[in-house]
ChimeraX commands (.cxc) that place a marker at each C-alpha (Angstrom):
marker #1 position -30.96,-33.55,20.40 radius 0.5
marker #1 position -29.85,-32.41,24.53 radius 0.5
marker #1 position -26.28,-34.08,24.10 radius 0.5
marker #1 position -25.73,-32.07,21.03 radius 0.5
marker #1 position -26.42,-28.74,22.40 radius 0.5
marker #1 position -24.34,-29.84,25.61 radius 0.5
marker #1 position -21.38,-30.59,23.53 radius 0.5
marker #1 position -21.49,-27.43,21.33 radius 0.5
marker #1 position -21.86,-25.60,24.91 radius 0.5
marker #1 position -18.70,-27.08,26.64 radius 0.5
marker #1 position -16.79,-26.68,23.16 radius 0.5
marker #1 position -17.95,-23.01,22.79 radius 0.5
marker #1 position -16.58,-22.61,26.72 radius 0.5
marker #1 position -13.22,-24.57,26.30 radius 0.5
marker #1 position -12.73,-21.93,23.11 radius 0.5
marker #1 position -13.48,-18.98,25.54 radius 0.5
marker #1 position -11.26,-20.43,28.22 radius 0.5
marker #1 position -8.29,-20.38,25.78 radius 0.5
marker #1 position -8.62,-16.75,24.27 radius 0.5
marker #1 position -6.01,-15.13,25.64 radius 0.5
marker #1 position -4.95,-11.37,25.99 radius 0.5
marker #1 position -3.00,-11.27,22.87 radius 0.5
marker #1 position -6.25,-12.91,20.73 radius 0.5
marker #1 position -8.25,-10.53,22.06 radius 0.5
marker #1 position -5.95,-8.14,20.36 radius 0.5
marker #1 position -5.67,-9.86,17.40 radius 0.5
marker #1 position -9.25,-10.26,16.52 radius 0.5
marker #1 position -9.57,-6.43,17.48 radius 0.5
marker #1 position -6.91,-5.62,15.32 radius 0.5
marker #1 position -8.45,-7.86,12.21 radius 0.5
marker #1 position -12.01,-5.89,13.17 radius 0.5
marker #1 position -10.60,-2.78,12.31 radius 0.5
marker #1 position -8.81,-3.69,9.35 radius 0.5
marker #1 position -12.42,-5.06,8.06 radius 0.5
marker #1 position -14.01,-2.07,9.01 radius 0.5
marker #1 position -11.39,0.75,7.19 radius 0.5
marker #1 position -11.86,-1.90,4.10 radius 0.5
marker #1 position -15.12,-1.73,4.01 radius 0.5
marker #1 position -15.36,2.13,4.41 radius 0.5
marker #1 position -12.83,2.56,1.41 radius 0.5
marker #1 position -14.78,0.08,-0.62 radius 0.5
marker #1 position -18.17,1.71,0.60 radius 0.5
marker #1 position -20.04,3.47,-2.44 radius 0.5
marker #1 position -17.26,2.61,-4.71 radius 0.5
marker #1 position -16.75,0.52,-8.01 radius 0.5
marker #1 position -14.91,-1.50,-5.86 radius 0.5
marker #1 position -17.90,-2.52,-3.51 radius 0.5
marker #1 position -19.58,-4.21,-6.89 radius 0.5
marker #1 position -16.38,-5.93,-8.13 radius 0.5
marker #1 position -16.40,-7.39,-4.46 radius 0.5
marker #1 position -20.02,-8.47,-4.66 radius 0.5
marker #1 position -19.03,-9.76,-7.48 radius 0.5
marker #1 position -16.11,-11.99,-6.75 radius 0.5
marker #1 position -17.99,-13.23,-3.55 radius 0.5
marker #1 position -20.69,-14.79,-5.85 radius 0.5
marker #1 position -18.32,-16.31,-7.98 radius 0.5
marker #1 position -16.52,-17.78,-4.98 radius 0.5
marker #1 position -19.50,-19.12,-3.54 radius 0.5
marker #1 position -20.68,-20.55,-6.81 radius 0.5
marker #1 position -17.49,-22.44,-7.61 radius 0.5
marker #1 position -17.77,-23.43,-3.87 radius 0.5
marker #1 position -21.39,-25.19,-4.31 radius 0.5
marker #1 position -20.15,-26.76,-7.69 radius 0.5
marker #1 position -16.95,-28.04,-6.13 radius 0.5
marker #1 position -19.41,-30.22,-4.25 radius 0.5
marker #1 position -20.37,-32.51,-7.04 radius 0.5
marker #1 position -16.96,-32.85,-8.39 radius 0.5
marker #1 position -17.42,-31.52,-11.93 radius 0.5
marker #1 position -14.08,-32.23,-13.34 radius 0.5
marker #1 position -14.35,-29.13,-15.71 radius 0.5
marker #1 position -15.68,-27.05,-13.21 radius 0.5
marker #1 position -13.05,-28.24,-10.59 radius 0.5
marker #1 position -9.86,-27.06,-12.93 radius 0.5
marker #1 position -11.86,-23.91,-13.51 radius 0.5
marker #1 position -12.09,-23.30,-9.83 radius 0.5
marker #1 position -8.50,-24.35,-9.57 radius 0.5
marker #1 position -7.31,-21.66,-11.54 radius 0.5
marker #1 position -9.49,-19.11,-9.91 radius 0.5
marker #1 position -7.95,-20.31,-6.64 radius 0.5
marker #1 position -4.61,-20.29,-7.70 radius 0.5
marker #1 position -4.38,-16.59,-9.94 radius 0.5
marker #1 position -7.29,-15.10,-7.73 radius 0.5
marker #1 position -4.87,-12.91,-5.31 radius 0.5
marker #1 position -3.01,-11.60,-8.36 radius 0.5
marker #1 position -6.09,-11.16,-10.04 radius 0.5
marker #1 position -7.68,-9.19,-7.17 radius 0.5
marker #1 position -4.80,-7.10,-6.50 radius 0.5
marker #1 position -4.75,-5.84,-10.39 radius 0.5
marker #1 position -8.52,-5.11,-10.22 radius 0.5
marker #1 position -8.25,-3.53,-7.34 radius 0.5
marker #1 position -5.01,-1.21,-7.78 radius 0.5
marker #1 position -6.57,1.86,-7.90 radius 0.5
marker #1 position -8.69,1.72,-4.40 radius 0.5
marker #1 position -5.32,0.08,-2.88 radius 0.5
marker #1 position -3.17,3.16,-3.88 radius 0.5
marker #1 position -5.44,5.41,-2.28 radius 0.5
marker #1 position -5.70,3.29,0.47 radius 0.5
marker #1 position -1.65,3.43,1.13 radius 0.5
marker #1 position -1.96,6.99,0.44 radius 0.5
marker #1 position -4.20,7.77,3.04 radius 0.5
marker #1 position -2.67,5.72,5.57 radius 0.5
marker #1 position 0.72,8.10,4.74 radius 0.5
marker #1 position -1.92,11.35,4.92 radius 0.5
marker #1 position -3.26,9.96,8.38 radius 0.5
marker #1 position -2.77,12.78,11.55 radius 0.5
marker #1 position 0.21,10.39,13.12 radius 0.5
marker #1 position 1.92,10.45,10.25 radius 0.5
marker #1 position 1.32,13.87,9.13 radius 0.5
marker #1 position 2.40,15.20,12.90 radius 0.5
marker #1 position 5.47,13.12,12.62 radius 0.5
marker #1 position 6.67,14.69,9.37 radius 0.5
marker #1 position 5.08,18.49,10.43 radius 0.5
marker #1 position 7.77,17.90,13.45 radius 0.5
marker #1 position 11.05,18.36,11.51 radius 0.5
marker #1 position 9.32,21.87,9.45 radius 0.5
marker #1 position 10.90,24.92,10.57 radius 0.5
marker #1 position 8.12,26.94,11.19 radius 0.5
marker #1 position 7.59,30.09,8.99 radius 0.5
marker #1 position 5.84,33.30,9.06 radius 0.5
marker #1 position 3.08,34.47,6.64 radius 0.5
marker #1 position 4.89,37.11,4.07 radius 0.5
marker #1 position 2.60,38.52,1.30 radius 0.5
marker #1 position 5.83,39.50,-0.36 radius 0.5
marker #1 position 7.91,36.11,-0.94 radius 0.5
marker #1 position 7.48,32.56,-0.86 radius 0.5
marker #1 position 4.23,31.05,0.06 radius 0.5
marker #1 position 2.86,33.68,1.13 radius 0.5
marker #1 position 3.25,35.48,-1.86 radius 0.5
marker #1 position 1.49,32.87,-3.96 radius 0.5
marker #1 position -1.59,32.36,-1.48 radius 0.5
marker #1 position -1.77,36.48,-1.98 radius 0.5
marker #1 position -1.29,36.15,-5.26 radius 0.5
marker #1 position -3.95,33.15,-5.86 radius 0.5
marker #1 position -6.78,35.51,-3.74 radius 0.5
marker #1 position -6.41,38.31,-6.13 radius 0.5
marker #1 position -6.12,36.24,-9.20 radius 0.5
marker #1 position -9.65,34.74,-7.88 radius 0.5
marker #1 position -10.93,38.02,-6.93 radius 0.5
marker #1 position -10.86,38.68,-10.68 radius 0.5
marker #1 position -11.70,35.47,-12.55 radius 0.5
marker #1 position -14.90,35.18,-10.87 radius 0.5
marker #1 position -16.15,39.18,-11.27 radius 0.5
marker #1 position -15.52,37.80,-15.20 radius 0.5
marker #1 position -16.85,34.38,-14.49 radius 0.5
marker #1 position -13.58,32.69,-15.88 radius 0.5
marker #1 position -13.03,29.50,-15.08 radius 0.5
marker #1 position -9.94,28.01,-12.65 radius 0.5
marker #1 position -8.76,25.08,-10.92 radius 0.5
marker #1 position -5.46,25.94,-8.48 radius 0.5
marker #1 position -3.96,23.31,-6.77 radius 0.5
marker #1 position -2.02,24.22,-3.71 radius 0.5
marker #1 position 0.38,21.42,-2.90 radius 0.5
marker #1 position 1.02,20.75,0.53 radius 0.5
marker #1 position 2.97,17.51,1.94 radius 0.5
marker #1 position 1.58,15.09,-0.51 radius 0.5
marker #1 position 3.68,15.37,-3.35 radius 0.5
marker #1 position 1.81,15.65,-6.70 radius 0.5
marker #1 position 4.32,14.57,-9.59 radius 0.5
marker #1 position 2.16,12.16,-11.39 radius 0.5
marker #1 position -0.06,14.71,-11.78 radius 0.5
marker #1 position 2.68,17.48,-12.67 radius 0.5
marker #1 position 4.27,15.30,-15.45 radius 0.5
marker #1 position 1.05,14.94,-17.47 radius 0.5
marker #1 position 1.07,18.88,-17.76 radius 0.5
marker #1 position 3.15,21.88,-18.88 radius 0.5
marker #1 position 5.89,22.42,-16.74 radius 0.5
marker #1 position 6.38,25.97,-16.10 radius 0.5
marker #1 position 8.24,26.98,-12.80 radius 0.5
marker #1 position 7.39,30.14,-12.41 radius 0.5
marker #1 position 7.11,32.80,-9.81 radius 0.5
marker #1 position 3.20,33.59,-9.14 radius 0.5
marker #1 position 1.29,36.68,-9.74 radius 0.5
marker #1 position -2.34,37.42,-10.33 radius 0.5
marker #1 position -1.43,38.50,-13.91 radius 0.5
marker #1 position 0.09,35.21,-14.66 radius 0.5
marker #1 position -2.37,33.40,-13.59 radius 0.5
marker #1 position -5.51,35.38,-14.98 radius 0.5
marker #1 position -3.61,34.80,-18.36 radius 0.5
marker #1 position -3.25,30.80,-18.26 radius 0.5
marker #1 position -7.07,30.94,-17.41 radius 0.5
marker #1 position -8.05,32.87,-20.32 radius 0.5
marker #1 position -10.76,30.63,-22.40 radius 0.5
marker #1 position -9.47,28.76,-25.63 radius 0.5
marker #1 position -5.33,29.48,-24.63 radius 0.5
marker #1 position -3.44,26.48,-24.66 radius 0.5
marker #1 position -3.02,26.49,-20.63 radius 0.5
marker #1 position -6.82,27.18,-19.98 radius 0.5
marker #1 position -8.17,23.45,-19.79 radius 0.5
marker #1 position -6.60,21.43,-16.94 radius 0.5
marker #1 position -5.18,22.71,-13.35 radius 0.5
marker #1 position -2.37,24.78,-11.98 radius 0.5
marker #1 position -0.31,23.33,-9.53 radius 0.5
marker #1 position 1.53,25.44,-6.86 radius 0.5
marker #1 position 4.64,24.14,-5.06 radius 0.5
marker #1 position 6.30,25.62,-2.28 radius 0.5
marker #1 position 5.05,29.15,-3.39 radius 0.5
marker #1 position 5.98,28.29,-7.17 radius 0.5
marker #1 position 3.83,27.48,-10.10 radius 0.5
marker #1 position 5.35,23.95,-11.14 radius 0.5
marker #1 position 2.83,23.27,-14.00 radius 0.5
marker #1 position -0.34,24.27,-16.09 radius 0.5
marker #1 position -2.63,22.02,-18.05 radius 0.5
marker #1 position -2.11,19.59,-15.54 radius 0.5
marker #1 position -5.31,16.63,-15.79 radius 0.5
marker #1 position -6.61,15.64,-11.88 radius 0.5
marker #1 position -8.43,12.08,-11.37 radius 0.5
marker #1 position -11.95,11.80,-10.40 radius 0.5
marker #1 position -13.76,11.40,-7.46 radius 0.5
marker #1 position -13.42,8.23,-5.74 radius 0.5
marker #1 position -17.40,8.30,-4.80 radius 0.5
marker #1 position -18.39,9.57,-8.04 radius 0.5
marker #1 position -22.45,8.87,-7.10 radius 0.5
marker #1 position -21.94,11.05,-4.19 radius 0.5
marker #1 position -21.08,14.26,-5.67 radius 0.5
marker #1 position -23.49,16.90,-6.36 radius 0.5
marker #1 position -24.40,16.62,-10.21 radius 0.5
marker #1 position -24.65,20.38,-10.74 radius 0.5
marker #1 position -21.26,20.33,-10.27 radius 0.5
marker #1 position -18.73,20.66,-13.00 radius 0.5
marker #1 position -15.76,18.84,-14.27 radius 0.5
marker #1 position -13.46,21.40,-12.92 radius 0.5
marker #1 position -15.26,20.72,-9.40 radius 0.5
marker #1 position -15.03,16.80,-9.57 radius 0.5
marker #1 position -11.37,17.19,-10.78 radius 0.5
marker #1 position -10.84,19.28,-7.26 radius 0.5
marker #1 position -12.44,16.51,-5.25 radius 0.5
marker #1 position -10.46,14.15,-6.83 radius 0.5
marker #1 position -7.09,15.30,-6.25 radius 0.5
marker #1 position -8.27,16.10,-2.31 radius 0.5
marker #1 position -9.22,12.52,-1.66 radius 0.5
marker #1 position -5.89,11.30,-2.86 radius 0.5
marker #1 position -3.91,13.91,-0.95 radius 0.5
marker #1 position -3.83,17.06,1.13 radius 0.5
marker #1 position -3.78,19.33,-1.22 radius 0.5
marker #1 position -6.13,22.33,-0.99 radius 0.5
marker #1 position -7.75,22.94,-4.28 radius 0.5
marker #1 position -9.35,26.10,-5.28 radius 0.5
marker #1 position -12.25,26.81,-7.95 radius 0.5
marker #1 position -13.59,29.80,-9.57 radius 0.5
marker #1 position -17.19,28.46,-11.59 radius 0.5
marker #1 position -17.37,29.91,-15.02 radius 0.5
marker #1 position -21.16,29.44,-14.58 radius 0.5
marker #1 position -21.60,31.30,-11.46 radius 0.5
marker #1 position -18.29,33.15,-10.76 radius 0.5
marker #1 position -18.47,31.18,-7.38 radius 0.5
marker #1 position -14.95,30.78,-5.57 radius 0.5
marker #1 position -14.88,27.44,-3.84 radius 0.5
marker #1 position -12.19,25.30,-1.79 radius 0.5
marker #1 position -11.64,21.46,-2.09 radius 0.5
marker #1 position -9.96,19.36,0.68 radius 0.5
marker #1 position -10.08,15.65,2.33 radius 0.5
marker #1 position -12.61,14.60,-0.68 radius 0.5
marker #1 position -15.07,17.67,0.58 radius 0.5
marker #1 position -15.90,20.98,-1.32 radius 0.5
marker #1 position -17.00,24.62,0.18 radius 0.5
marker #1 position -18.51,27.06,-1.77 radius 0.5
marker #1 position -18.90,30.95,-1.56 radius 0.5
marker #1 position -15.62,32.39,-0.67 radius 0.5
marker #1 position -15.08,36.05,-1.44 radius 0.5
marker #1 position -11.45,37.31,-1.91 radius 0.5
marker #1 position -10.41,38.00,2.10 radius 0.5
marker #1 position -12.20,34.72,3.50 radius 0.5
marker #1 position -10.34,32.61,0.80 radius 0.5
marker #1 position -6.86,34.59,1.86 radius 0.5
marker #1 position -8.08,33.66,5.57 radius 0.5
marker #1 position -8.46,30.33,4.80 radius 0.5
marker #1 position -5.43,29.70,2.78 radius 0.5
marker #1 position -3.31,31.28,5.72 radius 0.5
marker #1 position -4.46,29.13,8.25 radius 0.5
marker #1 position -3.72,26.09,5.93 radius 0.5
marker #1 position -0.64,27.20,5.37 radius 0.5
marker #1 position 0.80,29.22,8.43 radius 0.5
marker #1 position -1.76,27.63,11.40 radius 0.5
marker #1 position -0.34,29.10,14.32 radius 0.5
marker #1 position 2.35,27.47,16.56 radius 0.5
marker #1 position 1.49,26.14,20.15 radius 0.5
marker #1 position 4.58,28.39,21.22 radius 0.5
marker #1 position 3.22,31.42,19.37 radius 0.5
marker #1 position -0.21,30.81,20.88 radius 0.5
marker #1 position 0.99,30.85,24.50 radius 0.5
marker #1 position 3.39,33.87,23.90 radius 0.5
marker #1 position 0.30,35.73,22.62 radius 0.5
marker #1 position -1.73,34.45,25.64 radius 0.5
marker #1 position 0.49,35.86,27.66 radius 0.5
marker #1 position 0.75,39.05,26.39 radius 0.5
marker #1 position -2.64,39.51,26.70 radius 0.5
marker #1 position -2.67,38.57,30.26 radius 0.5
marker #1 position -0.02,41.04,31.02 radius 0.5
marker #1 position -1.72,43.91,29.60 radius 0.5
marker #1 position -4.91,43.23,31.54 radius 0.5
marker #1 position -2.69,43.20,34.61 radius 0.5
marker #1 position -1.22,46.37,33.64 radius 0.5
marker #1 position -4.68,48.18,33.34 radius 0.5
marker link #1:1,2 radius 0.2
marker link #1:2,3 radius 0.2
marker link #1:3,4 radius 0.2
marker link #1:4,5 radius 0.2
marker link #1:5,6 radius 0.2
marker link #1:6,7 radius 0.2
marker link #1:7,8 radius 0.2
marker link #1:8,9 radius 0.2
marker link #1:9,10 radius 0.2
marker link #1:10,11 radius 0.2
marker link #1:11,12 radius 0.2
marker link #1:12,13 radius 0.2
marker link #1:13,14 radius 0.2
marker link #1:14,15 radius 0.2
marker link #1:15,16 radius 0.2
marker link #1:16,17 radius 0.2
marker link #1:17,18 radius 0.2
marker link #1:18,19 radius 0.2
marker link #1:19,20 radius 0.2
marker link #1:20,21 radius 0.2
marker link #1:21,22 radius 0.2
marker link #1:22,23 radius 0.2
marker link #1:23,24 radius 0.2
marker link #1:24,25 radius 0.2
marker link #1:25,26 radius 0.2
marker link #1:26,27 radius 0.2
marker link #1:27,28 radius 0.2
marker link #1:28,29 radius 0.2
marker link #1:29,30 radius 0.2
marker link #1:30,31 radius 0.2
marker link #1:31,32 radius 0.2
marker link #1:32,33 radius 0.2
marker link #1:33,34 radius 0.2
marker link #1:34,35 radius 0.2
marker link #1:35,36 radius 0.2
marker link #1:36,37 radius 0.2
marker link #1:37,38 radius 0.2
marker link #1:38,39 radius 0.2
marker link #1:39,40 radius 0.2
marker link #1:40,41 radius 0.2
marker link #1:41,42 radius 0.2
marker link #1:42,43 radius 0.2
marker link #1:43,44 radius 0.2
marker link #1:44,45 radius 0.2
marker link #1:45,46 radius 0.2
marker link #1:46,47 radius 0.2
marker link #1:47,48 radius 0.2
marker link #1:48,49 radius 0.2
marker link #1:49,50 radius 0.2
marker link #1:50,51 radius 0.2
marker link #1:51,52 radius 0.2
marker link #1:52,53 radius 0.2
marker link #1:53,54 radius 0.2
marker link #1:54,55 radius 0.2
marker link #1:55,56 radius 0.2
marker link #1:56,57 radius 0.2
marker link #1:57,58 radius 0.2
marker link #1:58,59 radius 0.2
marker link #1:59,60 radius 0.2
marker link #1:60,61 radius 0.2
marker link #1:61,62 radius 0.2
marker link #1:62,63 radius 0.2
marker link #1:63,64 radius 0.2
marker link #1:64,65 radius 0.2
marker link #1:65,66 radius 0.2
marker link #1:66,67 radius 0.2
marker link #1:67,68 radius 0.2
marker link #1:68,69 radius 0.2
marker link #1:69,70 radius 0.2
marker link #1:70,71 radius 0.2
marker link #1:71,72 radius 0.2
marker link #1:72,73 radius 0.2
marker link #1:73,74 radius 0.2
marker link #1:74,75 radius 0.2
marker link #1:75,76 radius 0.2
marker link #1:76,77 radius 0.2
marker link #1:77,78 radius 0.2
marker link #1:78,79 radius 0.2
marker link #1:79,80 radius 0.2
marker link #1:80,81 radius 0.2
marker link #1:81,82 radius 0.2
marker link #1:82,83 radius 0.2
marker link #1:83,84 radius 0.2
marker link #1:84,85 radius 0.2
marker link #1:85,86 radius 0.2
marker link #1:86,87 radius 0.2
marker link #1:87,88 radius 0.2
marker link #1:88,89 radius 0.2
marker link #1:89,90 radius 0.2
marker link #1:90,91 radius 0.2
marker link #1:91,92 radius 0.2
marker link #1:92,93 radius 0.2
marker link #1:93,94 radius 0.2
marker link #1:94,95 radius 0.2
marker link #1:95,96 radius 0.2
marker link #1:96,97 radius 0.2
marker link #1:97,98 radius 0.2
marker link #1:98,99 radius 0.2
marker link #1:99,100 radius 0.2
marker link #1:100,101 radius 0.2
marker link #1:101,102 radius 0.2
marker link #1:102,103 radius 0.2
marker link #1:103,104 radius 0.2
marker link #1:104,105 radius 0.2
marker link #1:105,106 radius 0.2
marker link #1:106,107 radius 0.2
marker link #1:107,108 radius 0.2
marker link #1:108,109 radius 0.2
marker link #1:109,110 radius 0.2
marker link #1:110,111 radius 0.2
marker link #1:111,112 radius 0.2
marker link #1:112,113 radius 0.2
marker link #1:113,114 radius 0.2
marker link #1:114,115 radius 0.2
marker link #1:115,116 radius 0.2
marker link #1:116,117 radius 0.2
marker link #1:117,118 radius 0.2
marker link #1:118,119 radius 0.2
marker link #1:119,120 radius 0.2
marker link #1:120,121 radius 0.2
marker link #1:121,122 radius 0.2
marker link #1:122,123 radius 0.2
marker link #1:123,124 radius 0.2
marker link #1:124,125 radius 0.2
marker link #1:125,126 radius 0.2
marker link #1:126,127 radius 0.2
marker link #1:127,128 radius 0.2
marker link #1:128,129 radius 0.2
marker link #1:129,130 radius 0.2
marker link #1:130,131 radius 0.2
marker link #1:131,132 radius 0.2
marker link #1:132,133 radius 0.2
marker link #1:133,134 radius 0.2
marker link #1:134,135 radius 0.2
marker link #1:135,136 radius 0.2
marker link #1:136,137 radius 0.2
marker link #1:137,138 radius 0.2
marker link #1:138,139 radius 0.2
marker link #1:139,140 radius 0.2
marker link #1:140,141 radius 0.2
marker link #1:141,142 radius 0.2
marker link #1:142,143 radius 0.2
marker link #1:143,144 radius 0.2
marker link #1:144,145 radius 0.2
marker link #1:145,146 radius 0.2
marker link #1:146,147 radius 0.2
marker link #1:147,148 radius 0.2
marker link #1:148,149 radius 0.2
marker link #1:149,150 radius 0.2
marker link #1:150,151 radius 0.2
marker link #1:151,152 radius 0.2
marker link #1:152,153 radius 0.2
marker link #1:153,154 radius 0.2
marker link #1:154,155 radius 0.2
marker link #1:155,156 radius 0.2
marker link #1:156,157 radius 0.2
marker link #1:157,158 radius 0.2
marker link #1:158,159 radius 0.2
marker link #1:159,160 radius 0.2
marker link #1:160,161 radius 0.2
marker link #1:161,162 radius 0.2
marker link #1:162,163 radius 0.2
marker link #1:163,164 radius 0.2
marker link #1:164,165 radius 0.2
marker link #1:165,166 radius 0.2
marker link #1:166,167 radius 0.2
marker link #1:167,168 radius 0.2
marker link #1:168,169 radius 0.2
marker link #1:169,170 radius 0.2
marker link #1:170,171 radius 0.2
marker link #1:171,172 radius 0.2
marker link #1:172,173 radius 0.2
marker link #1:173,174 radius 0.2
marker link #1:174,175 radius 0.2
marker link #1:175,176 radius 0.2
marker link #1:176,177 radius 0.2
marker link #1:177,178 radius 0.2
marker link #1:178,179 radius 0.2
marker link #1:179,180 radius 0.2
marker link #1:180,181 radius 0.2
marker link #1:181,182 radius 0.2
marker link #1:182,183 radius 0.2
marker link #1:183,184 radius 0.2
marker link #1:184,185 radius 0.2
marker link #1:185,186 radius 0.2
marker link #1:186,187 radius 0.2
marker link #1:187,188 radius 0.2
marker link #1:188,189 radius 0.2
marker link #1:189,190 radius 0.2
marker link #1:190,191 radius 0.2
marker link #1:191,192 radius 0.2
marker link #1:192,193 radius 0.2
marker link #1:193,194 radius 0.2
marker link #1:194,195 radius 0.2
marker link #1:195,196 radius 0.2
marker link #1:196,197 radius 0.2
marker link #1:197,198 radius 0.2
marker link #1:198,199 radius 0.2
marker link #1:199,200 radius 0.2
marker link #1:200,201 radius 0.2
marker link #1:201,202 radius 0.2
marker link #1:202,203 radius 0.2
marker link #1:203,204 radius 0.2
marker link #1:204,205 radius 0.2
marker link #1:205,206 radius 0.2
marker link #1:206,207 radius 0.2
marker link #1:207,208 radius 0.2
marker link #1:208,209 radius 0.2
marker link #1:209,210 radius 0.2
marker link #1:210,211 radius 0.2
marker link #1:211,212 radius 0.2
marker link #1:212,213 radius 0.2
marker link #1:213,214 radius 0.2
marker link #1:214,215 radius 0.2
marker link #1:215,216 radius 0.2
marker link #1:216,217 radius 0.2
marker link #1:217,218 radius 0.2
marker link #1:218,219 radius 0.2
marker link #1:219,220 radius 0.2
marker link #1:220,221 radius 0.2
marker link #1:221,222 radius 0.2
marker link #1:222,223 radius 0.2
marker link #1:223,224 radius 0.2
marker link #1:224,225 radius 0.2
marker link #1:225,226 radius 0.2
marker link #1:226,227 radius 0.2
marker link #1:227,228 radius 0.2
marker link #1:228,229 radius 0.2
marker link #1:229,230 radius 0.2
marker link #1:230,231 radius 0.2
marker link #1:231,232 radius 0.2
marker link #1:232,233 radius 0.2
marker link #1:233,234 radius 0.2
marker link #1:234,235 radius 0.2
marker link #1:235,236 radius 0.2
marker link #1:236,237 radius 0.2
marker link #1:237,238 radius 0.2
marker link #1:238,239 radius 0.2
marker link #1:239,240 radius 0.2
marker link #1:240,241 radius 0.2
marker link #1:241,242 radius 0.2
marker link #1:242,243 radius 0.2
marker link #1:243,244 radius 0.2
marker link #1:244,245 radius 0.2
marker link #1:245,246 radius 0.2
marker link #1:246,247 radius 0.2
marker link #1:247,248 radius 0.2
marker link #1:248,249 radius 0.2
marker link #1:249,250 radius 0.2
marker link #1:250,251 radius 0.2
marker link #1:251,252 radius 0.2
marker link #1:252,253 radius 0.2
marker link #1:253,254 radius 0.2
marker link #1:254,255 radius 0.2
marker link #1:255,256 radius 0.2
marker link #1:256,257 radius 0.2
marker link #1:257,258 radius 0.2
marker link #1:258,259 radius 0.2
marker link #1:259,260 radius 0.2
marker link #1:260,261 radius 0.2
marker link #1:261,262 radius 0.2
marker link #1:262,263 radius 0.2
marker link #1:263,264 radius 0.2
marker link #1:264,265 radius 0.2
marker link #1:265,266 radius 0.2
marker link #1:266,267 radius 0.2
marker link #1:267,268 radius 0.2
marker link #1:268,269 radius 0.2
marker link #1:269,270 radius 0.2
marker link #1:270,271 radius 0.2
marker link #1:271,272 radius 0.2
marker link #1:272,273 radius 0.2
marker link #1:273,274 radius 0.2
marker link #1:274,275 radius 0.2
marker link #1:275,276 radius 0.2
marker link #1:276,277 radius 0.2
marker link #1:277,278 radius 0.2
marker link #1:278,279 radius 0.2
marker link #1:279,280 radius 0.2
marker link #1:280,281 radius 0.2
marker link #1:281,282 radius 0.2
marker link #1:282,283 radius 0.2
marker link #1:283,284 radius 0.2
marker link #1:284,285 radius 0.2
marker link #1:285,286 radius 0.2
marker link #1:286,287 radius 0.2
marker link #1:287,288 radius 0.2
marker link #1:288,289 radius 0.2
marker link #1:289,290 radius 0.2
marker link #1:290,291 radius 0.2
marker link #1:291,292 radius 0.2
marker link #1:292,293 radius 0.2
view
């Protein structure tokens, strides 16, 4: 027994001595990848599928020890097509994972570095669209008319636009009010706004990745808002047809209780963030005014 423990200890020491800096980074990267994968599938349908696959793999492994011919053939087939089957089964999760990678802060900062700085202007372009959305939501909230408005940012929503009705219209509060009038052809679904233009209406959005964690009192519009914000960087505005409450969903989370002014301010900060240069100029001008006094 003592010799056995000594051999284990010597083998362990030899393994530790053979570890290089590259091996440490290798294990670190592998740990990060495993952690990210676990985080992505936690509390989703993929979690149950993975549990089933692991159980099946263990059962087949144990049965192979008894050298059953029929089970051996089945397990061999399972191993041969297993990777392909896993890719097919987890296609939605893999797609969302890749989309998340594309929306990381590092990638977003690289893409934003090519953007030309613009200022908020409520009379044209994106600024006008935000102004009209805020005004429309105020009226929709007052009449308790349900609405779902998606404001596209870096992530393009071509798939959702294709399943709706293309409009390519200049946004106005009256147009948005007409779209969401109950029992009209375009009221059921989402309006998608891209670069200050209403590109489509009656668009259907994906359901949330983590259905179980969404509050039960939230309706289909709120769930759709959470779903599209999970797979994109869009800012989604929802008006409840039951309470008239204005909500905003972003990054898979939803915040409620906005007024017309607070909604407009939030949208302005999302689409017209202060540039570092502007902040420095603002602070320097403040210091000059104080120095003059």
